[in-house]
N, C-alpha and C positions, 0 to 999 in steps of 0.2 A: 778778691773779696774786699769790701770797704774796710778801712783801718779800724773802725770801731768793733768789727766782728772779732778782731784778734784779742779783745778783752775777755771774750767768752771762753768757757771751758770747751774741750774738744767736741763733746756732743752738741753743745749749743752752737758752735761754729758750723757743724754739719747742718743743723737745722736752718741756720741763717743762710748758708750757701744754697740750701735746697729752696728756701722761700724766694731768694733773690734770683736764683737760676731758673725757677719755673718747673722743677721736677719734684717727685714725691718726697715731702719733708718728713723727717723724724719717724721713719718706718711706715708711713701711709702707703697704701697699695696703689692709689690712683694719683696721677700728677695733678698739680694745682696750677692756676694761672700765675705768670710772673707778677710779682708785686710792683705797682707803679712807684716811680722814684719819689713821689710825694709821701709815701708811707715809710721811707727810710728813716726820717727823724724819730718816728714812733719806735721802729725797731732798734734804733740807737739807744733810746731811753730805756727800753726793756732790757737790752743787752747790758747797758751800764748798771742798771739796777740789779740784775742777776749777778753780774761780776762783783758788785759790792757785797751782795748777800753771801757770795761764796768766798770772800776774802778771808785769808788766814790772819788772825790778829794775835799779837803777842807783845810782851814787854822785852826790851833789849837795852843793852848799854852800848853807846857809840864808842868804838875803839880807834877809828881812823877816819879822816876826811880826805878823799882824793882830789875832789874839785867841788865846784859849787852845786853840783847835783848828784854826786856819787860819794858813798860812804860805806864803811864796814861796821857791822854790829855783832855783838855776841848775845843771843837770846838768853834770858835769865831762866834758871840760875846758872847753868853751866852748859849752854848749848854750843853748837858748832858755829864758827864765825861765818857770816854771810855778807856778800857784797850786794848793796842795794842802790837803786837809782830812784830819785824823787820823781814821781809821775806828774805830768802836767806842766813841767817847766823845762827850760833849756838854758843852762848857764854857759858863760863864755869858756872857750878852751883855755887850758893853762898857759899856752904860749900866745894867747890873744890878749890885747889890752883889757884889763878888768878881770882876768882869770884868777890872779893871785888874790885880789880883794874879795872876789866871790867865794873862793875856798876859805879864806880867813873869816869871812862873815859867818859861813856855815859852821866852821870850827868853833868860833866864839859862842855860837848859839847852842850847839848840841854835843861837842866833843866831851867824852867821859860822862855824859848825862844819860839818865834812863829815859827812853822814849817809848811811845806806843806805835807799833808797826802794823800796818794793814797791807799785806801782800796781795797783789791782784794777779799778776802774770809775770812772764820773763821777757826781756827784750832780746834782740839778736845777738847780744854779747853774753847772754846767760845771767845777767843781773836781774834780780827781782824788782819789778816796778811797784813802788809802794807809796802809800800816803803815810806821812810821819807826823806824829803829834808830840809836842813837848809842853808840859804844863798847860794842856788844853788848847794850845795854838797849833794851827796847821803850819808846819815848817816851810813848805813850798810857798804858801801865801806870804809868809814873812820874807822869804828871799826875794820874791818879785816886788813886794811893797817897798823893800829897802833899796830896790834898784840893782840887785845883784844877779838877776835872771829875767828871762822873758817868759811870758805865758806861752806854752807850747802850741803852735798853730798847725793845723792840717786842713787841706782843701780851703773852704771858705770860712772856717771857724777861727775866731781869735783865741780859742783855748779857754781852759777853766779859770784862769787867773787874769782875764782881760781887765777886770775892774781894778785890780791891784796894780797892773801895769800902767793903766791910764793915770792912776794916782801918782805913781813913781815918776812918770814923764812930766806930769803937771808940776811936781815939786822938784824936778831935776835932780832926782836921787841917783847916786851911784853911776851906773852905766849911762843913765839918761841925762847926765850933766852936759854931755855933748849933744849936738843937734841930731846926728844920725849915727848912733853906734851900730857897728856891723854885727848882724845876727850870726850866731855860731854856724848855722847851716851854710851861709854864704862864705864865711871864713874857711870852713873845711873844704868847700868847693874850690876856692882859690889856692889854698896852701896845702891841702891834704891834712892828715892827722898830725898832731904834735909829736915830736920825737919823744921816745921813752926817756924818763929821767935817768941820769947816770947813777950808778949804785956806788 
């Protein structure tokens, strides 16, 4: 199934799989023709819109920042702690050049602050993928614009923060002060995951 379909709830994913696969969608009795690939962007837009509409939105206080795109919050007033990942960006690994600066930038922006969380879905590690806002600003956009993260790419898309990344590259901000910073995906492919921090 295309990556965008994972943003949808389980019933929506089944419908998307049905439409793309060419069999009876959403409980219909008769099969329908397979959708042409040119209609996938439309389905992407519909799926993203539905995912946004179904987002769980709440206020929370940031209690810990693990790296440039991962943090812990406590929903207000006294909710259970949750581990979140900023959706749409990819920050450097902590053992990668720029990793510490990325974490420190996110900490300086939101640690111990009250933020608005919009939960979409969960990633393969059980973290909620979220859009985070602080004082009306999209925190992920801030991280990319300051040069502390990349806009998350998949297939032929430059991701949701491509404009902010172009701006950071043009101004040689943060990671982009060097000519060719290594993308975290490539770093993980070459080195594997960072070792767990010592306790």
